[in-house]
C-alpha positions as CSV (number, residue, x, y, z in Angstrom):
1,M,8.9,-19.7,-29.4
2,T,11.1,-21.2,-26.7
3,A,10.1,-21.0,-22.9
4,R,12.8,-19.0,-22.0
5,R,12.2,-16.7,-25.0
6,A,8.7,-16.4,-23.8
7,D,9.5,-15.7,-20.5
8,L,12.0,-13.0,-21.4
9,L,9.2,-11.5,-23.7
10,A,6.9,-11.7,-20.7
11,A,9.3,-9.7,-18.3
12,T,9.7,-7.1,-21.1
13,V,6.3,-6.6,-21.9
14,Y,5.1,-5.9,-18.2
15,T,8.1,-4.0,-17.7
16,L,7.4,-1.6,-20.8
17,L,3.8,-1.2,-19.6
18,S,4.4,-0.3,-15.9
19,V,6.9,2.5,-17.3
20,L,4.3,3.6,-19.3
21,V,1.7,3.7,-16.5
22,L,4.2,5.7,-14.4
23,H,5.8,7.5,-16.9
24,N,4.6,11.1,-16.0
25,Q,6.1,10.5,-12.5
26,W,9.5,9.4,-14.2
27,Q,9.8,12.5,-16.2
28,H,9.3,15.0,-13.3
29,L,10.8,13.0,-10.2
30,Q,12.0,15.7,-8.0
31,S,9.6,18.6,-9.3
32,Q,5.8,16.7,-9.2
33,Y,3.8,13.8,-7.4
34,L,1.6,11.6,-8.1
35,R,-1.7,13.5,-8.2
36,F,-4.0,11.2,-6.5
37,S,-1.6,10.0,-3.7
38,G,-2.7,12.9,-1.0
39,Q,-0.1,12.9,1.5
40,D,0.9,8.9,1.0
41,Q,3.7,9.4,-1.4
42,T,5.1,12.0,1.0
43,M,5.1,9.6,3.9
44,W,6.7,6.8,1.7
45,E,9.6,8.8,0.4
46,W,10.3,9.9,4.2
47,F,10.4,6.1,4.9
48,F,12.7,5.4,2.1
49,A,15.0,8.4,3.0
50,V,15.2,7.6,6.9
51,T,15.9,4.0,6.0
52,A,19.1,4.9,4.1
53,R,20.0,7.3,6.7
54,S,19.6,4.7,9.1
55,V,21.7,2.1,7.1
56,T,24.6,4.7,6.5
57,H,24.5,6.0,10.1
58,F,24.3,2.4,11.6
59,D,21.0,3.5,13.3
60,N,18.1,1.2,14.5
61,P,16.0,0.8,11.2
62,F,13.1,-0.2,13.0
63,F,12.6,3.0,15.0
64,S,13.1,6.9,14.2
65,D,12.5,9.8,15.9
66,L,12.9,12.4,13.1
67,Q,9.0,12.9,13.5
68,N,6.6,12.7,16.1
69,A,8.9,14.5,18.6
70,P,9.7,13.4,21.2
71,D,7.8,9.9,20.9
72,G,9.1,8.9,17.7
73,V,7.9,6.5,15.1
74,N,7.8,2.3,15.3
75,M,9.3,1.8,11.7
76,M,8.1,-1.9,11.8
77,A,4.5,-1.1,12.9
78,N,4.4,1.1,9.8
79,T,4.5,0.3,6.3
80,A,8.3,1.1,5.9
81,M,9.1,-2.2,3.7
82,L,12.4,-2.5,5.0
83,G,12.6,-5.6,2.9
84,L,13.1,-2.9,-0.3
85,S,14.1,0.2,1.1
86,V,17.2,-1.6,2.8
87,P,18.3,-3.2,-0.5
88,L,17.5,0.2,-2.7
89,T,19.3,2.4,-0.3
90,P,21.9,3.0,-3.0
91,I,19.2,4.6,-5.2
92,T,17.6,6.7,-2.3
93,L,21.4,8.0,-1.7
94,A,22.2,8.5,-5.2
95,F,18.7,9.8,-6.9
96,G,16.6,10.6,-3.8
97,P,13.5,8.9,-2.0
98,A,11.1,10.0,-5.0
99,A,13.5,7.9,-7.4
100,T,13.3,4.9,-4.9
101,F,9.4,5.4,-4.9
102,T,8.8,5.5,-8.4
103,L,11.3,2.4,-9.1
104,A,9.3,0.4,-6.5
105,L,5.7,1.1,-7.9
106,T,7.5,0.2,-11.5
107,L,9.0,-2.8,-10.3
108,G,5.8,-3.9,-8.3
109,L,3.9,-3.9,-11.2
110,A,5.8,-5.7,-13.4
111,T,7.2,-8.3,-11.0
112,T,3.8,-9.2,-9.8
113,A,2.5,-9.6,-13.4
114,Y,5.4,-11.8,-14.0
115,G,5.3,-13.7,-11.0
116,W,1.8,-14.6,-11.4
117,Y,2.8,-15.4,-15.5
118,F,5.3,-17.6,-14.1
119,L,2.8,-19.6,-11.7
120,F,0.4,-20.1,-14.1
121,S,2.9,-21.4,-16.9
122,R,4.5,-23.9,-14.7
123,T,1.2,-25.4,-13.2
124,V,-2.2,-25.6,-14.8
125,I,-1.6,-23.4,-18.0
126,R,0.3,-24.8,-21.1
127,S,0.3,-22.1,-23.6
128,R,2.7,-19.2,-22.4
129,A,0.3,-16.7,-24.5
130,A,-2.4,-17.8,-21.8
131,A,-0.4,-17.5,-19.0
132,G,0.8,-14.0,-19.9
133,L,-2.6,-12.8,-20.1
134,G,-3.4,-14.3,-16.7
135,G,-0.2,-12.2,-15.6
136,L,-1.3,-9.2,-17.3
137,L,-4.7,-9.1,-15.4
138,C,-2.8,-9.5,-12.0
139,G,-0.3,-7.1,-12.5
140,F,-2.5,-4.5,-14.1
141,A,-5.8,-5.0,-12.6
142,P,-7.7,-2.1,-11.7
143,G,-6.7,-2.3,-8.0
144,M,-3.3,-2.7,-8.6
145,I,-3.3,0.6,-11.0
146,S,-5.1,2.5,-8.1
147,H,-2.6,1.6,-5.4
148,A,0.2,2.4,-7.9
149,N,-0.6,5.9,-7.0
150,A,0.3,5.5,-3.4
151,H,0.8,2.3,-1.9
152,P,3.9,0.3,-2.8
153,N,3.4,-2.2,-0.3
154,F,0.1,-3.3,-2.2
155,V,1.7,-3.0,-5.8
156,V,4.9,-4.8,-4.9
157,L,3.5,-8.4,-4.7
158,G,5.7,-10.3,-6.9
159,V,6.8,-12.7,-4.1
160,L,3.5,-13.9,-3.5
161,P,3.0,-16.1,-6.5
162,F,6.3,-17.7,-5.8
163,I,5.3,-18.6,-2.2
164,L,2.2,-20.2,-3.7
165,Y,4.4,-21.9,-6.4
166,L,6.5,-23.3,-3.7
167,L,3.5,-24.6,-1.9
168,V,2.3,-26.3,-5.0
169,R,5.5,-27.8,-5.7
170,M,5.9,-29.4,-2.1
171,A,2.8,-30.8,-2.5
172,D,3.6,-32.6,-5.5
173,A,4.4,-36.3,-5.0
174,E,7.4,-36.6,-7.3
175,N,9.1,-33.4,-6.1
176,T,12.4,-34.7,-4.7
177,R,13.8,-31.5,-3.7
178,R,11.1,-30.4,-0.9
179,R,14.4,-29.5,1.4
180,R,15.4,-26.8,-0.7
181,H,11.9,-25.9,-1.6
182,A,11.2,-25.6,2.3
183,V,14.4,-23.5,2.5
184,V,13.6,-21.0,-0.4
185,L,9.8,-20.5,1.0
186,G,11.0,-20.1,4.5
187,L,13.1,-17.1,2.9
188,L,10.4,-15.8,0.5
189,V,7.8,-15.6,3.4
190,A,10.3,-13.8,5.6
191,W,10.9,-11.2,3.0
192,Q,7.7,-10.8,2.1
193,V,7.0,-10.2,5.9
194,M,9.3,-7.2,5.7
195,L,7.9,-6.0,2.4
196,G,4.3,-5.9,3.5
197,E,2.0,-7.6,6.1
198,E,-1.2,-7.1,5.4
199,P,-0.9,-8.3,1.7
200,L,0.5,-11.4,3.0
201,L,-2.4,-11.8,5.3
202,V,-5.0,-11.2,2.8
203,F,-3.0,-13.6,0.7
204,A,-2.6,-16.4,3.1
205,V,-6.6,-15.8,3.7
206,A,-7.1,-16.3,0.2
207,V,-4.9,-19.4,-0.1
208,A,-6.3,-21.0,2.9
209,L,-10.1,-20.4,1.3
210,F,-9.0,-21.8,-2.1
211,T,-7.4,-25.0,-0.1
212,V,-10.4,-25.8,2.0
213,L,-12.7,-25.5,-1.3
214,Y,-10.4,-27.6,-3.3
215,W,-10.4,-30.1,-0.5
216,V,-14.2,-29.9,-0.7
217,F,-14.5,-30.8,-4.5
218,R,-11.6,-33.5,-4.5
219,P,-10.6,-34.8,-1.0
220,R,-8.9,-37.8,-2.4
221,R,-6.3,-36.1,-4.0
222,F,-6.1,-33.1,-1.4
223,V,-5.1,-35.7,1.4
224,P,-2.1,-37.0,-0.2
225,M,-0.8,-33.6,-1.1
226,V,-1.0,-32.4,2.7
227,R,0.9,-35.3,3.9
228,H,3.7,-34.7,1.3
229,A,3.7,-30.6,2.2
230,A,3.1,-30.6,5.8
231,L,6.8,-31.2,7.2
232,P,8.6,-28.8,4.4
233,V,6.1,-26.3,4.9
234,L,6.7,-26.9,8.9
235,G,10.1,-26.3,8.1
236,A,9.5,-23.2,6.3
237,A,7.6,-21.6,9.2
238,L,10.3,-22.3,11.7
239,L,12.8,-20.6,9.2
240,T,10.6,-17.6,8.8
241,A,10.0,-17.4,12.4
242,V,13.7,-17.3,13.4
243,L,14.3,-14.8,10.5
244,V,11.6,-12.2,11.5
245,A,11.4,-12.7,15.5
246,I,13.5,-9.3,16.3
247,P,11.8,-7.2,13.4
248,L,8.5,-8.8,14.8
249,W,9.1,-8.1,18.5
250,W,10.3,-4.6,17.7
251,Q,6.3,-4.1,16.0
252,F,4.5,-5.5,18.8
253,R,6.7,-4.7,21.7
254,G,9.0,-2.1,21.0
255,R,8.7,1.7,21.6
256,Q,5.6,3.2,19.9
257,H,4.1,0.0,19.5
258,Y,0.3,-0.7,19.3
259,S,-2.3,-3.7,19.2
260,Y,-4.6,-2.8,16.3
261,L,-5.8,0.0,13.8
262,D,-9.5,0.1,13.3
263,H,-10.1,2.2,10.3
264,N,-13.7,2.4,11.1
265,L,-14.3,2.7,7.0
266,P,-16.9,1.1,4.9
267,G,-16.1,-2.0,2.3
268,N,-16.7,-1.7,-1.3
269,D,-19.6,-0.1,-2.7
270,L,-21.5,-2.9,-4.6
271,V,-21.5,-0.8,-7.6
272,S,-17.9,-0.5,-8.0
273,L,-17.9,-4.4,-8.5
274,V,-19.5,-3.6,-11.9
275,R,-18.1,-0.1,-12.6
276,F,-15.4,0.8,-15.1
277,P,-12.2,2.1,-13.2
278,P,-11.8,6.0,-13.6
279,Q,-8.1,5.4,-14.1
280,S,-8.6,3.5,-17.6
281,L,-9.6,4.4,-21.1
282,W,-13.3,3.6,-20.5
283,G,-13.2,6.1,-17.0
284,A,-11.4,8.7,-19.3
285,A,-13.7,8.7,-22.3
286,F,-16.8,8.0,-20.0
287,P,-16.1,9.8,-16.4
288,M,-18.6,8.3,-13.8
289,D,-19.0,9.3,-10.0
290,D,-16.4,7.3,-8.0
291,V,-17.7,5.5,-5.0
292,A,-14.5,4.2,-3.7
293,L,-13.0,5.4,-0.5
294,N,-10.5,7.6,-2.5
295,P,-8.6,7.1,-5.8
296,T,-6.0,5.0,-4.0
297,E,-8.4,2.4,-3.0
298,Q,-10.4,1.6,-6.1
299,N,-9.9,-2.2,-5.4
300,A,-12.8,-3.6,-7.4
301,Y,-14.0,-1.6,-10.6
302,F,-14.1,-4.8,-13.0
303,G,-16.6,-3.7,-15.4
304,I,-19.9,-5.9,-16.2
305,P,-18.0,-7.4,-19.4
306,L,-14.8,-8.9,-17.2
307,L,-17.4,-10.2,-14.6
308,L,-19.2,-12.1,-17.4
309,L,-16.2,-13.3,-18.8
310,V,-15.6,-14.6,-15.4
311,V,-18.6,-16.5,-15.4
312,V,-18.6,-17.7,-18.6
313,S,-15.0,-19.2,-17.6
314,A,-16.5,-21.0,-14.7
315,V,-19.3,-22.6,-16.5
316,V,-16.9,-23.9,-19.5
317,L,-14.7,-25.1,-16.8
318,R,-17.4,-26.4,-14.2
319,R,-16.0,-30.1,-14.6
320,R,-12.5,-29.2,-13.3
321,P,-12.3,-28.8,-9.1
322,I,-9.4,-26.2,-9.5
323,A,-12.0,-24.1,-11.3
324,V,-14.8,-24.4,-9.0
325,A,-12.7,-23.5,-6.0
326,A,-11.4,-20.5,-7.9
327,F,-15.1,-19.0,-8.7
328,V,-16.2,-19.9,-5.1
329,S,-13.5,-17.8,-3.6
330,I,-14.1,-15.1,-5.9
331,L,-17.5,-15.1,-4.7
332,I,-16.6,-15.3,-1.2
333,L,-13.7,-12.6,-1.2
334,G,-16.0,-10.3,-3.1
335,V,-18.8,-10.6,-0.5
336,A,-15.9,-10.1,2.1
337,S,-14.7,-6.8,0.6
338,L,-18.2,-5.1,1.0
339,G,-17.5,-4.8,4.6
340,V,-19.9,-4.9,7.5
341,A,-23.1,-3.2,5.7
342,L,-24.1,-3.6,2.2
343,V,-23.7,-0.1,0.4
344,V,-25.1,0.6,-2.9
345,D,-24.1,3.8,-5.0
346,G,-23.3,5.4,-1.6
347,T,-26.8,4.5,0.1
348,E,-26.4,2.6,3.4
349,T,-28.9,-0.3,3.0
350,G,-28.8,-1.7,6.6
351,I,-28.3,-4.9,5.7
352,A,-25.7,-6.7,7.7
353,L,-22.5,-8.6,6.1
354,P,-20.3,-11.2,7.3
355,G,-17.4,-8.3,7.3
356,E,-19.0,-7.9,10.9
357,Y,-17.5,-11.3,12.0
358,L,-14.0,-10.3,10.4
359,D,-13.6,-7.4,12.3
360,R,-14.0,-9.3,15.8
361,I,-10.6,-11.6,14.6
362,P,-6.8,-10.4,15.6
363,L,-4.9,-9.2,12.7
364,L,-8.0,-9.3,10.5
365,Q,-9.4,-6.5,12.4
366,S,-6.6,-4.2,11.0
367,V,-7.4,-5.0,7.5
368,L,-9.4,-2.8,5.4
369,E,-12.2,-5.0,4.1
370,T,-12.3,-3.6,0.4
371,R,-9.1,-4.9,-0.2
372,F,-10.2,-8.6,0.2
373,V,-11.4,-8.1,-3.4
374,L,-7.7,-7.9,-4.5
375,A,-7.0,-11.5,-3.5
376,A,-10.1,-12.6,-5.9
377,V,-8.1,-11.2,-9.0
378,P,-5.5,-14.0,-9.2
379,A,-8.4,-16.4,-9.2
380,M,-10.4,-14.4,-12.0
381,A,-7.1,-14.2,-14.1
382,L,-6.7,-18.0,-13.7
383,L,-10.2,-18.8,-14.8
384,I,-9.8,-17.0,-17.9
385,A,-6.1,-17.9,-18.8
386,M,-7.4,-21.4,-18.3
387,V,-10.4,-21.0,-21.0
388,T,-7.7,-19.1,-23.4
389,D,-5.2,-21.9,-23.0
390,R,-7.9,-24.5,-24.0
391,V,-8.6,-22.2,-27.1
392,L,-5.1,-22.1,-27.9
393,T,-3.8,-25.6,-27.3
394,A,-7.0,-27.7,-27.8
395,P,-8.8,-28.6,-31.1
396,A,-11.6,-25.7,-31.7
397,S,-13.3,-24.2,-34.6
398,R,-12.1,-21.0,-35.7
399,R,-15.5,-19.3,-34.8
400,V,-14.9,-20.4,-31.2
401,A,-11.5,-18.6,-31.2
402,V,-13.0,-15.4,-33.1
403,V,-15.6,-15.2,-30.6
404,W,-13.3,-15.5,-27.3
405,T,-10.7,-13.1,-28.8
406,G,-13.4,-10.5,-29.3
407,A,-14.9,-11.2,-25.7
408,L,-11.5,-10.8,-24.3
409,A,-11.2,-7.4,-26.2
410,V,-14.5,-6.1,-25.2
411,A,-13.5,-7.0,-21.2
412,L,-10.4,-6.2,-21.2
413,V,-9.6,-2.9,-23.5
414,P,-11.6,-0.7,-21.7
415,L,-9.9,-1.7,-18.6
416,A,-6.3,-0.6,-19.9
417,P,-4.9,2.0,-17.6
418,T,-4.0,5.5,-18.5
419,P,-0.9,7.1,-17.3
420,L,-1.0,8.2,-13.8
421,P,-1.3,12.0,-13.5
422,T,1.1,14.1,-11.4
423,A,1.4,17.7,-10.1
424,D,3.8,20.2,-8.6
425,R,5.5,19.5,-5.3
426,G,5.7,23.2,-4.1
427,E,9.2,24.9,-3.1
428,T,10.9,23.9,0.5
429,P,10.7,27.1,2.5
430,S,13.8,29.1,2.0
431,F,13.9,29.0,5.8
432,L,14.8,25.6,5.8
433,A,16.2,25.2,2.1
434,D,19.2,27.7,2.8
435,G,20.2,26.5,6.3
436,T,18.6,29.2,8.2
437,W,16.9,27.1,10.7
438,R,20.6,26.1,12.2
439,E,20.5,29.8,13.8
440,Y,17.5,28.5,15.8
441,V,18.0,25.0,17.0
442,D,20.6,24.4,19.7
443,T,23.5,22.1,18.3
444,D,24.6,20.9,21.6
445,D,21.2,19.9,22.7
446,P,19.0,20.1,19.6
447,G,15.3,20.1,20.1
448,S,12.4,20.2,17.5
449,I,10.8,22.5,14.8
450,V,7.0,22.9,15.2
451,T,5.6,23.8,11.8
452,V,2.5,25.6,12.0
453,P,-0.4,23.8,11.2
454,V,1.4,21.2,13.0
455,P,2.2,18.2,10.6
456,N,-0.8,15.6,10.5
457,P,-2.0,13.0,7.6
458,G,-3.7,15.5,6.0
459,T,-1.0,18.2,5.7
460,A,2.4,16.5,5.8
461,A,4.4,18.8,3.3
462,A,6.8,18.9,6.7
463,L,8.0,15.7,6.2
464,R,9.2,16.8,2.6
465,W,10.9,19.5,3.6
466,Q,12.9,17.6,6.2
467,V,13.8,15.1,3.8
468,D,14.9,18.0,1.4
469,T,17.2,19.4,3.7
470,G,18.6,16.1,4.7
471,L,16.8,15.0,7.7
472,E,19.0,17.0,10.2
473,Y,16.3,18.0,12.7
474,R,13.3,16.7,14.5
475,I,9.9,18.1,13.9
476,A,6.6,17.6,16.2
477,G,3.7,15.8,14.6
478,G,3.7,14.1,11.2
479,Y,2.1,11.3,9.4
480,F,2.7,7.5,10.5
481,V,0.4,5.2,12.3
482,G,1.2,5.1,16.2
483,P,-0.5,4.9,19.6
484,S,-3.8,6.8,20.3
485,G,-3.3,6.6,23.9
486,Q,-6.2,4.2,24.6
487,P,-5.8,1.5,27.1
488,D,-6.7,-1.4,24.3
489,G,-3.9,-0.5,22.4
490,E,-5.5,0.9,19.4
491,A,-3.8,3.1,17.2
492,K,-4.4,6.2,14.9
493,Y,-2.8,7.9,12.0
494,G,-0.5,10.7,13.3
495,A,0.4,11.9,16.5
496,I,-1.8,12.4,19.6
497,D,-3.7,15.2,19.3
498,R,-2.4,18.0,21.6
499,P,-4.6,20.9,22.4
500,T,-2.3,23.6,20.4
501,A,-2.0,21.2,17.7
502,K,-6.0,21.2,17.4
503,L,-6.5,25.0,18.0
504,L,-3.8,26.2,15.2
505,G,-5.5,23.5,12.6
506,T,-8.8,25.0,13.2
507,A,-7.5,28.3,12.7
508,G,-5.5,27.0,9.6
509,R,-9.0,25.4,8.5
510,T,-11.2,28.6,9.0
511,G,-8.9,31.8,9.0
512,I,-10.6,32.7,11.8
513,V,-8.4,33.8,14.8
514,P,-9.6,32.5,18.1
515,T,-10.3,34.6,21.1
516,L,-7.6,32.7,23.5
517,N,-7.2,33.1,27.2
518,D,-4.6,32.5,29.7
519,D,-5.2,28.7,30.1
520,Q,-4.8,28.2,26.5
521,R,-1.6,30.5,26.3
522,R,-0.3,28.2,29.2
523,T,-1.3,25.1,27.5
524,A,0.6,26.3,24.4
525,R,3.7,26.8,26.5
526,E,3.3,23.1,28.1
527,D,2.8,21.9,24.3
528,L,6.1,23.4,23.4
529,A,7.7,21.9,26.1
530,F,6.5,18.6,25.4
531,W,7.7,19.2,21.6
532,D,11.2,20.0,23.1
533,A,10.5,23.0,20.5
534,D,13.4,25.4,19.8
535,V,11.5,27.1,16.9
536,V,8.0,27.7,15.6
537,M,7.7,28.1,12.1
538,L,4.6,29.6,9.7
539,P,5.2,28.8,6.1
540,P,3.6,30.6,3.4
541,T,0.3,28.6,3.3
542,E,-3.8,29.2,3.3
543,N,-4.8,31.4,6.2
544,Q,-1.7,32.6,7.0
545,D,-2.3,35.7,8.4
546,A,-5.1,34.3,10.9
547,L,-2.4,31.8,11.9
548,R,0.3,34.3,12.7
549,D,-1.9,36.4,14.6
550,T,-2.9,33.2,16.6
551,V,0.7,32.0,17.3
552,D,1.5,35.5,18.2
553,D,-1.2,35.7,20.7
554,L,-0.4,32.4,22.2
555,L,3.0,32.9,22.4
556,G,3.1,36.5,23.2
557,R,5.6,37.9,21.2
558,T,5.6,39.1,17.2
559,A,7.1,36.7,14.6
560,T,10.3,37.3,12.7
561,E,9.8,37.1,8.8
562,I,12.3,35.5,7.2
563,D,11.8,35.4,3.3
564,G,7.9,34.6,3.7
565,T,8.1,32.4,6.5
566,Y,7.4,33.5,10.2
567,V,9.4,32.4,12.9
568,W,9.2,32.6,16.6
569,D,12.3,31.6,18.8
570,V,10.9,29.5,21.5
571,R,14.1,28.4,23.4
């Protein structure tokens, strides 16, 4: 098979597999959503829709006031993925943001796999089949499938291996096109900044770690490589800085900017490293308790056979510095992903880990430690692909080939992903869908619509309704990352909690109508004034009667019912 045909076959296989993983969503784009996405798919579709609106209306794509009225949202300080959402604007306009979201995930899985296949096949792997196996591991690893439920920024990672490929090429003494490669590298890094800064940061940490280890194990070859690559890399960095200067200024200095986001969440449970992923053939056949933060953060779940295969590969390749550096990188990144303290099967041991120091480093303090293990996957794939390459290309006994093929099957078949499940989206309230809301919002000086409960990261359907009605009105609250109001610049998910929002949230959760006083009623009027509210609406929801009675008491008036939605005109 020619190299070009092998490349085409790899791209085709990866694309078909990614479509298979997401086929449930493709079949029900407008009526269903990925079940394990929580509120994240709603948020992402809002980002895609608002970006398309900004492009067609010539608005500032780095900011939007359509949610979190009146403060708005800094889009660059969120995961808006402008590097993808802007080019895909025609798709969003023609087919809707759900199509854009699903297309992003599908292309993300396929292009990530192909990117690593390309890198492996052009550097250390001679056999295209072995390189294809390495790409398969990278693009469809358990962590990738988990993030494919909700996080395009951690699925669309195909640019990263090409960045690494260019770095390797510029370190090659025989390369005569370093200037051209430097320009392409600068463009790719700038593009990755606009696709996702957190995966780029994790990738940079992993590459830096591997580089240091390679220098330790092969210092004589390392120094000439640095000498050849230093100036081109510096030039690429300057080009990147110029291209992303304005977006990054908006992110760190524009409206609604913040300094850092401390998730205050644990790292990987040690047990998650050896368990099989729930969203796999093994997980479907033998369900086990999930010890991850949630179904979208199952970043490890390699299974014991795969880990043993990696160890065996490292032993076989122990005389090759690149393999030793890869294996040590896997160990370090795995430990870093465990967070600040060791947790074993849900039990906190109190044993401190190096993650405590990562939390003190600027930028890294905003990274979820559990995601560091994602950067270990390409190193694991490299080791397995290198041994597979040796079996396929070097003289070896038939027994060795059979044993290795069997070991691959035992390690990888149980990890094969199952199609991601979906669930019904629900209907947009008629009050919004049929345009009745326009009778309650001033056209000359439009205010906002306050949905009860006020939208937040746990209840964000109001963002979907806003998209379904054409993004023609603003809403209070929402799902985004913004300032928490703390003097040190710490961020939080969602709007700064106002007293009325918290009160209504409690009533919605408990179904208990609170006993209110005049101070709370006055505070409600102040909060409505802050939100620049024109109308308050309560759609059909859990504990709707309790919420209606609470709002009636807060506002001192009875709601108007319109097709199951209670409405209060507060202009």
